[in-house]
C-alpha positions, 0 to 999 in steps of 0.5 A: 891303308897300306894299300892307300901309301903303298900306291902313295909313294909309288905314284912318288916315285914314278913322278919324281924320277922318271915322270919329272924326268922326262918332263924337265928335257920334253923334245930336247936331244942331248945337244940341247939340253949341254948347249950354254945359252945367252943367258946360263951365267944368270943362274949358275947353280938353278934349284930346277932347269927343264929344257924343253924344244920342238923342231918348226919347219921354218926357218928363225925368221918366221919364229922369232915375230912370234915370240917377240911380241909375247905377253898380257894384252899383246901377243899373249903367249900361245898356250892354253888360252881359257886357262890362262884368260881364267888365271889372269895372265891373258886378257884377249886370245892369243895373237894368230897375227904380227902385230907391228907395235910389237915388234921393237924388242930390247934390253931393258923392256918389260914384257907384262905377265897380267897383273903381276908381275913383268918380265924384263927383256937381259937379252936379245939377239934377233932371230937368235934369243931372247932371255928374260929376268925374274931374278928377286921374285919374292922367295924364287929367281926364274930366268926365261930363255928361248934360243932359235938354232937352225937345223938345215934351211927348211928347218929350226930347233925350238927351246926353252929353258927354265932356270929357277933358284929357290930361297925359301923352303916354302918356294921350293916346295911351290915349285915342285907343285906346279911344275906338272902344269908349267910343263904343260903350259909351255909345251903346248906354247912350244907348239902354238908357236910352231903351228904359227911359224909354219904358217907363216913360212907356208904363206911366205912361199905362196906369195913368192911363187905368186910373184912368180907366176907374175913374173914369168 
């Protein structure tokens, strides 16, 4: 009994401090953690905030088309499609091509997530920022935002920041319980966006070189 209690306590301490801290800032630099993003003012005192990032070997314009078409019956979530479909968040695999019909996203538009609540678009700046505002949803508020920051002409820092404010003890416990899953799915989403953007970048370079050869 004492050994079991010791193991549980040790795991809890390791998760609560180093593991949870690592998950909430995966891939992010110190400047990513402190930078002001477009939707920060929507939740001034969150009970949870996580900033994750990945370097994409492509320009913002190669990332943006994939980002604005996310959602149910749209481009998908670029994460673990099997799990997203199992839990009803998607009805098909995530897109592997740009979908022109979903490129004109605007403030006030709704991005559906399965058959549940949709994400209203609170702010959008093409090739730079997308803010999704899910406040006043049951026992918690959630603002999820993406930022694209140019590193150099060939690289972009893609940043995801989730801020949650819980209004009940049960909502806070639920948030703690889903944090590991949220981390895994968001990490995979960022890597899925990276993969697709880099493939689009490579295809664009190939097209430019082919045109140059034809013009020579």
